[in-house]
Biopython code that builds the backbone (N, CA, C, O; Angstrom):
import numpy as np
from Bio.PDB.StructureBuilder import StructureBuilder

atoms = [
    (1, "UNK", "N", (45.000, 62.775, 21.041)),
    (1, "UNK", "CA", (46.436, 62.626, 21.322)),
    (1, "UNK", "C", (47.175, 63.122, 20.092)),
    (1, "UNK", "O", (46.827, 62.731, 18.978)),
    (2, "UNK", "N", (48.181, 63.965, 20.254)),
    (2, "UNK", "CA", (48.947, 64.557, 19.199)),
    (2, "UNK", "C", (50.011, 63.574, 18.840)),
    (2, "UNK", "O", (50.504, 62.858, 19.711)),
    (3, "UNK", "N", (50.390, 63.509, 17.567)),
    (3, "UNK", "CA", (51.431, 62.601, 17.103)),
    (3, "UNK", "C", (52.393, 63.381, 16.165)),
    (3, "UNK", "O", (52.012, 64.297, 15.437)),
    (4, "UNK", "N", (53.677, 62.938, 16.247)),
    (4, "UNK", "CA", (54.789, 63.582, 15.418)),
    (4, "UNK", "C", (55.649, 62.420, 15.005)),
    (4, "UNK", "O", (56.024, 61.563, 15.805)),
    (5, "UNK", "N", (55.952, 62.423, 13.705)),
    (5, "UNK", "CA", (56.934, 61.499, 13.179)),
    (5, "UNK", "C", (57.895, 62.272, 12.290)),
    (5, "UNK", "O", (57.463, 63.001, 11.397)),
    (6, "UNK", "N", (59.157, 62.125, 12.518)),
    (6, "UNK", "CA", (60.202, 62.693, 11.729)),
    (6, "UNK", "C", (60.748, 61.691, 10.706)),
    (6, "UNK", "O", (61.046, 60.547, 11.049)),
    (7, "UNK", "N", (60.870, 62.103, 9.518)),
    (7, "UNK", "CA", (61.456, 61.316, 8.398)),
    (7, "UNK", "C", (62.652, 62.029, 7.777)),
    (7, "UNK", "O", (62.583, 63.176, 7.334)),
    (8, "UNK", "N", (63.806, 61.241, 7.773)),
    (8, "UNK", "CA", (65.006, 61.749, 7.141)),
    (8, "UNK", "C", (65.406, 60.856, 6.012)),
    (8, "UNK", "O", (65.525, 59.647, 6.213)),
    (9, "UNK", "N", (65.624, 61.394, 4.808)),
    (9, "UNK", "CA", (65.969, 60.557, 3.658)),
    (9, "UNK", "C", (67.380, 60.064, 3.715)),
    (9, "UNK", "O", (68.318, 60.839, 3.897)),
    (10, "UNK", "N", (67.534, 58.732, 3.554)),
    (10, "UNK", "CA", (68.835, 58.085, 3.604)),
    (10, "UNK", "C", (69.374, 57.815, 2.173)),
    (10, "UNK", "O", (70.578, 57.893, 1.926)),
    (11, "UNK", "N", (68.461, 57.500, 1.255)),
    (11, "UNK", "CA", (68.770, 56.942, -0.033)),
    (11, "UNK", "C", (67.612, 57.217, -1.065)),
    (11, "UNK", "O", (66.434, 57.144, -0.714)),
    (12, "UNK", "N", (67.982, 57.530, -2.325)),
    (12, "UNK", "CA", (66.901, 57.518, -3.336)),
    (12, "UNK", "C", (67.528, 57.261, -4.673)),
    (12, "UNK", "O", (68.581, 57.808, -5.004)),
    (13, "UNK", "N", (66.856, 56.404, -5.456)),
    (13, "UNK", "CA", (67.235, 56.222, -6.913)),
    (13, "UNK", "C", (65.868, 56.189, -7.669)),
    (13, "UNK", "O", (64.822, 56.571, -7.145)),
    (14, "UNK", "N", (65.953, 55.737, -8.854)),
    (14, "UNK", "CA", (64.728, 55.720, -9.741)),
    (14, "UNK", "C", (63.745, 54.695, -9.230)),
    (14, "UNK", "O", (62.569, 54.837, -9.563)),
    (15, "UNK", "N", (64.058, 53.760, -8.520)),
    (15, "UNK", "CA", (63.177, 52.641, -8.059)),
    (15, "UNK", "C", (62.528, 52.906, -6.732)),
    (15, "UNK", "O", (61.317, 52.758, -6.567)),
    (16, "UNK", "N", (63.417, 53.332, -5.714)),
    (16, "UNK", "CA", (62.989, 53.376, -4.356)),
    (16, "UNK", "C", (63.594, 54.514, -3.606)),
    (16, "UNK", "O", (64.608, 55.095, -3.990)),
    (17, "UNK", "N", (62.908, 54.824, -2.479)),
    (17, "UNK", "CA", (63.472, 55.796, -1.488)),
    (17, "UNK", "C", (63.442, 55.246, -0.117)),
    (17, "UNK", "O", (62.437, 54.660, 0.286)),
    (18, "UNK", "N", (64.510, 55.408, 0.634)),
    (18, "UNK", "CA", (64.589, 54.906, 1.996)),
    (18, "UNK", "C", (64.723, 55.995, 2.979)),
    (18, "UNK", "O", (65.599, 56.845, 2.820)),
    (19, "UNK", "N", (63.935, 56.031, 3.964)),
    (19, "UNK", "CA", (63.966, 57.082, 5.038)),
    (19, "UNK", "C", (64.220, 56.411, 6.337)),
    (19, "UNK", "O", (63.888, 55.240, 6.516)),
    (20, "UNK", "N", (64.832, 57.167, 7.294)),
    (20, "UNK", "CA", (64.789, 56.806, 8.671)),
    (20, "UNK", "C", (63.556, 57.545, 9.218)),
    (20, "UNK", "O", (63.206, 58.637, 8.771)),
    (21, "UNK", "N", (62.929, 56.911, 10.184)),
    (21, "UNK", "CA", (61.657, 57.507, 10.734)),
    (21, "UNK", "C", (61.525, 57.240, 12.252)),
    (21, "UNK", "O", (61.996, 56.217, 12.747)),
    (22, "UNK", "N", (60.897, 58.146, 12.960)),
    (22, "UNK", "CA", (60.635, 57.906, 14.311)),
    (22, "UNK", "C", (60.290, 59.186, 15.048)),
    (22, "UNK", "O", (60.072, 60.214, 14.407)),
    (23, "UNK", "N", (60.231, 59.160, 16.388)),
    (23, "UNK", "CA", (59.798, 60.326, 17.128)),
    (23, "UNK", "C", (60.833, 61.390, 17.228)),
    (23, "UNK", "O", (60.498, 62.551, 17.462)),
    (24, "UNK", "N", (62.191, 61.013, 17.046)),
    (24, "UNK", "CA", (63.235, 61.987, 17.050)),
    (24, "UNK", "C", (64.473, 61.424, 16.363)),
    (24, "UNK", "O", (64.388, 60.296, 15.878)),
    (25, "UNK", "N", (65.594, 62.092, 16.278)),
    (25, "UNK", "CA", (66.738, 61.576, 15.537)),
    (25, "UNK", "C", (67.455, 60.472, 16.358)),
    (25, "UNK", "O", (68.210, 59.698, 15.768)),
    (26, "UNK", "N", (67.280, 60.382, 17.506)),
    (26, "UNK", "CA", (67.906, 59.298, 18.368)),
    (26, "UNK", "C", (67.205, 57.927, 18.400)),
    (26, "UNK", "O", (67.835, 56.911, 18.693)),
    (27, "UNK", "N", (65.905, 57.909, 18.099)),
    (27, "UNK", "CA", (65.031, 56.761, 17.989)),
    (27, "UNK", "C", (64.458, 56.591, 16.702)),
    (27, "UNK", "O", (63.422, 57.200, 16.437)),
    (28, "UNK", "N", (65.025, 55.798, 15.814)),
    (28, "UNK", "CA", (64.440, 55.698, 14.468)),
    (28, "UNK", "C", (64.669, 54.356, 13.897)),
    (28, "UNK", "O", (65.624, 53.638, 14.194)),
    (29, "UNK", "N", (63.673, 54.044, 13.007)),
    (29, "UNK", "CA", (63.642, 52.789, 12.253)),
    (29, "UNK", "C", (63.924, 53.158, 10.747)),
    (29, "UNK", "O", (64.299, 54.282, 10.412)),
    (30, "UNK", "N", (63.725, 52.175, 9.916)),
    (30, "UNK", "CA", (63.913, 52.514, 8.410)),
    (30, "UNK", "C", (62.573, 52.009, 7.705)),
    (30, "UNK", "O", (61.938, 51.018, 8.064)),
    (31, "UNK", "N", (62.252, 52.840, 6.662)),
    (31, "UNK", "CA", (61.072, 52.529, 5.850)),
    (31, "UNK", "C", (61.437, 52.736, 4.394)),
    (31, "UNK", "O", (62.187, 53.663, 4.089)),
    (32, "UNK", "N", (60.948, 51.927, 3.495)),
    (32, "UNK", "CA", (61.229, 51.951, 2.124)),
    (32, "UNK", "C", (59.973, 52.133, 1.281)),
    (32, "UNK", "O", (58.990, 51.429, 1.510)),
    (33, "UNK", "N", (59.967, 53.032, 0.332)),
    (33, "UNK", "CA", (58.820, 53.199, -0.622)),
    (33, "UNK", "C", (59.437, 52.778, -2.044)),
    (33, "UNK", "O", (60.444, 53.317, -2.502)),
    (34, "UNK", "N", (58.772, 51.825, -2.649)),
    (34, "UNK", "CA", (59.089, 51.437, -4.023)),
    (34, "UNK", "C", (58.253, 52.251, -4.950)),
    (34, "UNK", "O", (57.037, 52.063, -5.006)),
    (35, "UNK", "N", (58.854, 53.150, -5.681)),
    (35, "UNK", "CA", (58.108, 54.004, -6.592)),
    (35, "UNK", "C", (57.427, 53.263, -7.753)),
    (35, "UNK", "O", (56.332, 53.615, -8.192)),
    (36, "UNK", "N", (58.134, 52.209, -8.235)),
    (36, "UNK", "CA", (57.544, 51.490, -9.385)),
    (36, "UNK", "C", (56.399, 50.605, -8.985)),
    (36, "UNK", "O", (55.386, 50.606, -9.684)),
    (37, "UNK", "N", (56.480, 49.863, -7.933)),
    (37, "UNK", "CA", (55.464, 48.972, -7.445)),
    (37, "UNK", "C", (54.414, 49.674, -6.568)),
    (37, "UNK", "O", (53.353, 49.121, -6.279)),
    (38, "UNK", "N", (54.750, 50.941, -6.145)),
    (38, "UNK", "CA", (53.934, 51.709, -5.252)),
    (38, "UNK", "C", (53.651, 50.902, -3.969)),
    (38, "UNK", "O", (52.502, 50.765, -3.547)),
    (39, "UNK", "N", (54.713, 50.379, -3.372)),
    (39, "UNK", "CA", (54.619, 49.629, -2.073)),
    (39, "UNK", "C", (55.465, 50.257, -1.021)),
    (39, "UNK", "O", (56.469, 50.901, -1.325)),
    (40, "UNK", "N", (55.073, 50.079, 0.230)),
    (40, "UNK", "CA", (55.826, 50.609, 1.353)),
    (40, "UNK", "C", (56.055, 49.481, 2.309)),
    (40, "UNK", "O", (55.136, 48.716, 2.602)),
    (41, "UNK", "N", (57.338, 49.352, 2.834)),
    (41, "UNK", "CA", (57.559, 48.341, 3.760)),
    (41, "UNK", "C", (58.543, 48.874, 4.838)),
    (41, "UNK", "O", (59.371, 49.752, 4.593)),
    (42, "UNK", "N", (58.397, 48.297, 6.009)),
    (42, "UNK", "CA", (59.247, 48.665, 7.130)),
    (42, "UNK", "C", (60.586, 47.766, 7.010)),
    (42, "UNK", "O", (60.505, 46.539, 6.948)),
    (43, "UNK", "N", (61.742, 48.404, 6.983)),
    (43, "UNK", "CA", (62.948, 47.715, 6.921)),
    (43, "UNK", "C", (63.509, 47.442, 8.300)),
    (43, "UNK", "O", (64.046, 46.361, 8.540)),
    (44, "UNK", "N", (63.402, 48.387, 9.206)),
    (44, "UNK", "CA", (63.902, 48.327, 10.554)),
    (44, "UNK", "C", (62.726, 48.929, 11.489)),
    (44, "UNK", "O", (62.205, 50.011, 11.220)),
    (45, "UNK", "N", (62.384, 48.228, 12.496)),
    (45, "UNK", "CA", (61.320, 48.845, 13.372)),
    (45, "UNK", "C", (61.929, 49.879, 14.285)),
    (45, "UNK", "O", (63.124, 49.866, 14.580)),
    (46, "UNK", "N", (61.002, 50.843, 14.756)),
    (46, "UNK", "CA", (61.479, 51.797, 15.673)),
    (46, "UNK", "C", (61.363, 51.226, 17.068)),
    (46, "UNK", "O", (60.282, 50.773, 17.443)),
    (47, "UNK", "N", (62.436, 51.227, 17.861)),
    (47, "UNK", "CA", (62.504, 50.711, 19.166)),
    (47, "UNK", "C", (62.245, 51.839, 20.201)),
    (47, "UNK", "O", (63.124, 52.630, 20.541)),
    (48, "UNK", "N", (60.977, 51.855, 20.674)),
    (48, "UNK", "CA", (60.520, 52.895, 21.498)),
    (48, "UNK", "C", (59.611, 52.356, 22.592)),
    (48, "UNK", "O", (58.675, 51.611, 22.299)),
    (49, "UNK", "N", (59.844, 52.688, 23.747)),
    (49, "UNK", "CA", (59.008, 52.101, 24.904)),
    (49, "UNK", "C", (57.671, 52.773, 24.972)),
    (49, "UNK", "O", (56.750, 52.215, 25.569)),
    (50, "UNK", "N", (57.511, 53.919, 24.405)),
    (50, "UNK", "CA", (56.157, 54.685, 24.448)),
    (50, "UNK", "C", (55.195, 54.196, 23.480)),
    (50, "UNK", "O", (54.018, 54.104, 23.828)),
    (51, "UNK", "N", (55.546, 53.874, 22.316)),
    (51, "UNK", "CA", (54.632, 53.359, 21.274)),
    (51, "UNK", "C", (55.275, 52.278, 20.485)),
    (51, "UNK", "O", (56.500, 52.193, 20.409)),
    (52, "UNK", "N", (54.416, 51.401, 19.859)),
    (52, "UNK", "CA", (54.857, 50.323, 19.060)),
    (52, "UNK", "C", (55.332, 50.874, 17.769)),
    (52, "UNK", "O", (54.893, 51.959, 17.388)),
    (53, "UNK", "N", (56.195, 50.211, 17.065)),
    (53, "UNK", "CA", (56.695, 50.603, 15.750)),
    (53, "UNK", "C", (55.627, 50.827, 14.758)),
    (53, "UNK", "O", (55.748, 51.677, 13.876)),
    (54, "UNK", "N", (54.600, 50.093, 14.881)),
    (54, "UNK", "CA", (53.453, 50.274, 13.867)),
    (54, "UNK", "C", (52.879, 51.589, 13.967)),
    (54, "UNK", "O", (52.459, 52.108, 12.932)),
    (55, "UNK", "N", (52.794, 52.236, 15.116)),
    (55, "UNK", "CA", (52.291, 53.619, 15.407)),
    (55, "UNK", "C", (53.111, 54.602, 14.424)),
    (55, "UNK", "O", (52.534, 55.426, 13.714)),
    (56, "UNK", "N", (54.359, 54.454, 14.448)),
    (56, "UNK", "CA", (55.226, 55.414, 13.634)),
    (56, "UNK", "C", (55.207, 54.997, 12.151)),
    (56, "UNK", "O", (55.166, 55.848, 11.262)),
    (57, "UNK", "N", (55.238, 53.665, 11.896)),
    (57, "UNK", "CA", (55.249, 53.241, 10.546)),
    (57, "UNK", "C", (54.026, 53.663, 9.760)),
    (57, "UNK", "O", (54.125, 54.067, 8.602)),
    (58, "UNK", "N", (52.829, 53.562, 10.425)),
    (58, "UNK", "CA", (51.611, 53.915, 9.785)),
    (58, "UNK", "C", (51.545, 55.365, 9.391)),
    (58, "UNK", "O", (51.011, 55.712, 8.337)),
    (59, "UNK", "N", (52.092, 56.220, 10.244)),
    (59, "UNK", "CA", (52.109, 57.683, 10.022)),
    (59, "UNK", "C", (53.200, 58.007, 8.937)),
    (59, "UNK", "O", (52.929, 58.788, 8.024)),
    (60, "UNK", "N", (54.376, 57.436, 9.031)),
    (60, "UNK", "CA", (55.392, 57.583, 8.095)),
    (60, "UNK", "C", (54.955, 57.204, 6.662)),
    (60, "UNK", "O", (55.224, 57.937, 5.710)),
    (61, "UNK", "N", (54.287, 56.062, 6.529)),
    (61, "UNK", "CA", (53.765, 55.532, 5.297)),
    (61, "UNK", "C", (52.713, 56.477, 4.708)),
    (61, "UNK", "O", (52.637, 56.714, 3.502)),
    (62, "UNK", "N", (51.965, 56.963, 5.574)),
    (62, "UNK", "CA", (50.909, 58.014, 5.112)),
    (62, "UNK", "C", (51.604, 59.184, 4.447)),
    (62, "UNK", "O", (51.238, 59.581, 3.341)),
    (63, "UNK", "N", (52.652, 59.765, 5.146)),
    (63, "UNK", "CA", (53.427, 60.917, 4.658)),
    (63, "UNK", "C", (54.063, 60.528, 3.336)),
    (63, "UNK", "O", (54.061, 61.359, 2.428)),
    (64, "UNK", "N", (54.580, 59.394, 3.164)),
    (64, "UNK", "CA", (55.333, 59.043, 1.918)),
    (64, "UNK", "C", (54.324, 58.796, 0.823)),
    (64, "UNK", "O", (54.592, 59.117, -0.334)),
    (65, "UNK", "N", (53.162, 58.231, 1.148)),
    (65, "UNK", "CA", (52.121, 58.099, 0.060)),
    (65, "UNK", "C", (51.700, 59.490, -0.495)),
    (65, "UNK", "O", (51.437, 59.677, -1.683)),
    (66, "UNK", "N", (51.658, 60.461, 0.482)),
    (66, "UNK", "CA", (51.317, 61.841, -0.004)),
    (66, "UNK", "C", (52.349, 62.340, -0.960)),
    (66, "UNK", "O", (51.999, 62.912, -1.992)),
    (67, "UNK", "N", (53.698, 62.135, -0.641)),
    (67, "UNK", "CA", (54.766, 62.484, -1.581)),
    (67, "UNK", "C", (54.519, 61.928, -2.843)),
    (67, "UNK", "O", (54.506, 62.650, -3.840)),
    (68, "UNK", "N", (54.304, 60.613, -2.913)),
    (68, "UNK", "CA", (54.161, 59.875, -4.236)),
    (68, "UNK", "C", (52.945, 60.321, -5.021)),
    (68, "UNK", "O", (53.067, 60.507, -6.232)),
    (69, "UNK", "N", (51.764, 60.509, -4.410)),
    (69, "UNK", "CA", (50.590, 60.831, -5.143)),
    (69, "UNK", "C", (50.192, 62.241, -5.222)),
    (69, "UNK", "O", (49.723, 62.687, -6.269)),
    (70, "UNK", "N", (50.361, 63.022, -4.103)),
    (70, "UNK", "CA", (49.820, 64.328, -4.087)),
    (70, "UNK", "C", (50.910, 65.465, -4.436)),
    (70, "UNK", "O", (50.595, 66.575, -4.865)),
    (71, "UNK", "N", (52.178, 65.062, -4.205)),
    (71, "UNK", "CA", (53.247, 65.991, -4.351)),
    (71, "UNK", "C", (54.114, 65.611, -5.642)),
    (71, "UNK", "O", (55.273, 66.011, -5.751)),
    (72, "UNK", "N", (53.543, 64.879, -6.538)),
    (72, "UNK", "CA", (54.206, 64.556, -7.797)),
    (72, "UNK", "C", (55.426, 63.765, -7.798)),
    (72, "UNK", "O", (56.252, 63.914, -8.699)),
    (73, "UNK", "N", (55.607, 62.890, -6.803)),
    (73, "UNK", "CA", (56.701, 61.982, -6.666)),
    (73, "UNK", "C", (57.974, 62.635, -6.181)),
    (73, "UNK", "O", (59.066, 62.093, -6.351)),
    (74, "UNK", "N", (57.824, 63.878, -5.535)),
    (74, "UNK", "CA", (58.928, 64.517, -4.903)),
    (74, "UNK", "C", (59.138, 64.187, -3.457)),
    (74, "UNK", "O", (58.269, 64.403, -2.612)),
    (75, "UNK", "N", (60.378, 63.629, -3.170)),
    (75, "UNK", "CA", (60.668, 63.183, -1.871)),
    (75, "UNK", "C", (61.693, 64.074, -1.247)),
    (75, "UNK", "O", (62.868, 64.057, -1.614)),
    (76, "UNK", "N", (61.210, 64.902, -0.241)),
    (76, "UNK", "CA", (62.243, 65.773, 0.389)),
    (76, "UNK", "C", (63.236, 65.167, 1.255)),
    (76, "UNK", "O", (63.020, 64.034, 1.685)),
    (77, "UNK", "N", (64.313, 65.794, 1.566)),
    (77, "UNK", "CA", (65.365, 65.293, 2.434)),
    (77, "UNK", "C", (64.877, 65.110, 3.899)),
    (77, "UNK", "O", (65.323, 64.226, 4.629)),
    (78, "UNK", "N", (63.946, 65.991, 4.271)),
    (78, "UNK", "CA", (63.418, 65.893, 5.623)),
    (78, "UNK", "C", (61.862, 66.133, 5.417)),
    (78, "UNK", "O", (61.424, 66.975, 4.633)),
    (79, "UNK", "N", (61.073, 65.305, 6.204)),
    (79, "UNK", "CA", (59.661, 65.530, 6.166)),
    (79, "UNK", "C", (59.157, 65.152, 7.602)),
    (79, "UNK", "O", (59.889, 64.549, 8.387)),
    (80, "UNK", "N", (57.949, 65.508, 7.895)),
    (80, "UNK", "CA", (57.275, 65.270, 9.085)),
    (80, "UNK", "C", (55.789, 64.908, 8.906)),
    (80, "UNK", "O", (55.123, 65.338, 7.964)),
    (81, "UNK", "N", (55.297, 64.076, 9.881)),
    (81, "UNK", "CA", (53.932, 63.868, 9.963)),
    (81, "UNK", "C", (53.491, 64.404, 11.325)),
    (81, "UNK", "O", (54.011, 64.004, 12.367)),
    (82, "UNK", "N", (52.487, 65.348, 11.289)),
    (82, "UNK", "CA", (52.030, 65.967, 12.551)),
    (82, "UNK", "C", (50.609, 65.987, 12.521)),
    (82, "UNK", "O", (50.018, 66.275, 11.480)),
    (83, "UNK", "N", (49.929, 65.667, 13.716)),
    (83, "UNK", "CA", (48.484, 65.747, 13.859)),
    (83, "UNK", "C", (48.124, 65.955, 15.270)),
    (83, "UNK", "O", (46.942, 66.050, 15.599)),
]
sb = StructureBuilder()
sb.init_structure("model")
sb.init_model(0)
sb.init_chain("A")
sb.init_seg("    ")
for serial, (resi, resn, name, xyz) in enumerate(atoms, 1):
    if name == "N":
        sb.init_residue(resn, " ", resi, " ")
    sb.init_atom(name, np.array(xyz, "f"), 0.0, 1.0, " ", f" {name:<3s}", serial, name[0])
structure = sb.get_structure()
């Protein structure tokens, strides 16, 4: 099964980054990554009849972890998870 998650940055400071995430721009939740503590949490779940919010959260978290560790802490305005 193919999966796609869109991430759009809402806010960033020295401590955290907040993204909206979900299958498209009309159906989104919010996720936060704390740069200092290296933690990721769901702020608002994705409300979607096709998949549970955890489905999108897990993939969005994986993409943000890659930004933190593999991409030198660079968080783009727009990102995707595709598989």
